N, C-alpha and C positions, 0 to 999 in steps of 0.2 A: 751302431743299436746306443741308446740311451739307457742308463739303469732301469731297470724294472724293480714298482713298489707298489705291491698291492695290499692298500690298506686294512681289509677282511683278515688277510693274515699275521699281517702285525697287530691288531687289535686280538685276534685269539692268542697269540704267544704272551701279549700284556697281560691278558688273564690268567693264563697258567703259569707265569711266574710270580703272577700276583698270589694266586692259590697256593706255590708251594711255599714262598716266603710267609706265607699265615698260616700254613697248617689246611685251613679251608677259609670258605668267604662265602657269603651271599651276593644275591644279583644288586641289591640295592648299593651294597658295599664297594661293590668293584666298578660300579656305574659310578658313585660320587667320587672315590679317590682314585677312578682311572682316567676319570672326564669322559666318558662314552655313553653315550644314549641308553637308559636303562633298556629298550626294545631290542636294541642290538647286543648288550650284553646276552639278554636273555636266551635270542637267538642262537648266539655263536658257543654258548654253554651247553643250551640243549643239544647241537649240534656235533659238542665234543662228547659228551653224554652219550647220545647214540654208535660214536665210534668207539666207545669206550674207554676215552682218556681223562675223564672223571666221572665221579658217581654224587649221588645227594645223600646226604646223612640224614637219616629217617626224623632223628633225634630234633634237629635244630636248622633242619632247612637247607644248612650252606652243601656247598660242592667241596671235594676234596681229589686228590688224583690219585691215580688206581695204578694197581700193578704194572698196567703196560709199560710206564716209563722205566720201571725196574728194569724190565726186560731189554728195552731199547737200549739202557745206559749198560747195563751189563755185558750187550753183547759189541757193545765200543770200544769196552774197558777190556773186555776177552783177547779184541782183534788187536790190540796195541803190542807191537814185540817186546816192549820192555818187559811187559807184564811175565809173561813166561821166562824170560831170561833172569831177570830180577828175581823172582820169587824162590828159589832154591837158597842164594845168599841170604834172603830175607827171613826164611825158616833157621837159616843158621845161626843168625842173630838172636833173633830169639831163643833158639835153644840155649845158644852158650850164655846169655846175659838174663832171662827169663824176663825181661822189658817187654817194653810195648814198642812194634816196627812198623812204620809208615813208609807207603811211596805216595808220592803227590805228582801232580802234572798242573800247571799252573795257568791260570786266565789272566787277565790283566792288572785285576785286584786282587785275586784270590789264591791260595792254594785247594788244591780239590783230591782227597784221599781216594786213591784208585784202588790200592791195596792193605792191608792190616792183618798182622799177627799179632795176638792180644797178648798183654803181660801173662806170664806165669806163675806171678806170686800174688800175695793175699792180698796187695795194693794196687790198682791199676789204671791206667791210665783212658778215661770213658771217651770215645772216638767211634764214629762209622763210616764204612765207606760209603763215599758221593759227599760228607762233611766239607764247609767250606772252611776256612783261616785266612786272617788278614796277614799278610805279606810280611809289615814292619814290623811283628810282634812274634812269629813263630821260629822256630828254627828252620825249619824247611822255606818258610817264607823268605826271611832273609839272605839265606841260601840261595835262594833264586834271584830277589832282588840284585846280589854279588853277579849276576850276570848279565846286567843289563847296565847301560852308560849312567854316567852323574845325571844326564841330562834328564834322560830316562826315569830315574828314582826321583828327581824335584817332578817331573810332570805325575809323577804315579802320587806323590804326595802332597800337589796342589789339588789333585784331580779328586780323591778319594779322604783326604785327610789323615793324621795321625792318631785314632783313638787311643787316648789312656787306659788299658784293664788294669795295669795295676800302677806303682811308684814304678817300677823298672821299665815299662812302657818307653821307647825313643819316642818322641811326642816332639821333636826337631828335626826339622829334614835335611839340616847340614851334619847332624849327626847323625841320619842315618845314612849318610855319605860316606861318614868317617867311619863307620861299623860295616858300610860294604866292603870299604880297602879291605881293612883287617882281613875281613871273610876271604875276599880274591889273594891275599898273601900268604895265609895257612891255609885255604882250601877247606873248610868247615865252617858252622854257626855255632851257637849257643845261643839258646832260648833260658836265659836263669830268673826265673817266676816273670818274665814279662806277658805273657797272657793270662796265667792264672798263677796263683800263689800255691807254693809247695810242689813245682811241677818244672821240671827241669829237661832238655832236652837238647841231643847234638844231634848235627844235621850237614848233609854236604851235599851238592847240587850236581847235575845231569844235564848235557844241554847235547840233543841228537835232534839233528834237522829242522832246528831252530824252534825245537821244542823244550820247554823248561821241567825239567823234571828235578826232585831231592829226593832223599829217603835219608830216617830219621831211626834213633835209638830215645824214646822218652819213659820216664820214670819219676819217682815221688825224689825231692829233692834230698831227703833225709838218707836216702842210698847211695848217693853217689860220693866217692871218694878222688884222689888222686889218681889210684892204680887205675879203679875198673875208667876213667877218663881217658887216660892216655889209651887203655885197650880197645875202648871203643874206636876214639878216634883213630888209631892203626886199623884196626878194621873196617872202618868205613873208607875210609881212603883209598883201600885197597880193592875193595869190592866196588868201587865206584870206577877203577881202571879198568875191572874185568870185564863189567857188562860195557862200558864204551868198545872194549876190544871185540866183543863178542858180536856188538852193534854194527861194527864199523862193517 
């Protein structure tokens, strides 16, 4: 039997993804930018509204996603075995260093935060569970890329590009391959103001059943010193081994 493709389902998901990316959107805007007939967009949006997945904003008549997506995503994340196993270790790191701790899972082009413990100090890292970040410039992202072959890293760079966020961002695909090799050798990655200035992150990757995860400690750069860095790296690598053993 050949592959099945239902165009209306494809269009409905394109609409949902567009609204998600832009926070809200109107019928005409989606029709124009998605190249879908306006009446078709209207019918699909009204169906999604009736099902409770989008709602219309009374102030500008644009449509937004509803809490139903949060419920669906929360159930998905809660069912990931790594969440419950990693959580006490993430909490331990949070208590020990007082910094922001992340657990992420990868997609083809991004790292998605699936758990977070906020920093306990006055200046913290602003992120939310569900946020996406590029792979080539984040600590967790580069740790994940180090799990891939050089050919896969080149494919990632060619397909998605290497956008510069600061002067420290790696924008050359061959330098990214060199960086991945260093990460493989030492077991951890560093984001030294590559995503945003004044942000420093140390991360390590975990691969389980062909799914790529990473855990990280993020902090303002002014709080980093050699002793703290050494201790965080030691703890991250130790926690990585413990999580893998518990999940095997």
